[in-house]
C-alpha angles and dihedrals in degrees: 000000000000115000134176111183120187124202138166101068124131145116120313136168122248110279092026129117138237134182118214122200132197118195114199131201140164097047139059097276095188092062094057133082108227127211139178120224129182136201128196123199111280093006135104119259111268130209105232104177143340135203125194122238091261093040090238093118127048128173129186137192112255089242091065104031112129090016106061131049126193118204136162139207109208093188089060094036087232134133121199137201118202110199120192134171090026120200131200088249089064089069107120144109107278119213130188121220135197120205132182121174101177125098087002137342113274121170129179132185136204125221095249140239125242118240117190122184111193141132 
């Protein structure tokens, strides 16, 4: 059974930091690109960051560049999102996503973890 379980969310003051984790099981983690998405109330889901299966390539939304860092540990089947200098506009539910396109498209989603940035 495929599972993606996010953790590490919470309430933090502006300027603070959080580290999200997403533990994967039930599939070959090292074969999948991993991403973090977020969705704030009343807004479209936004791609935050992506890391390739080998961790050689990372991409970030312009809104988080220089503040967020995505990383992965294939031995632990876990992907991380280090979030620094948090802003109120970073408030959202953060979901991790696994994607493989070869030999066929397979995509999995986690349930999400709430991040609230407020004083």
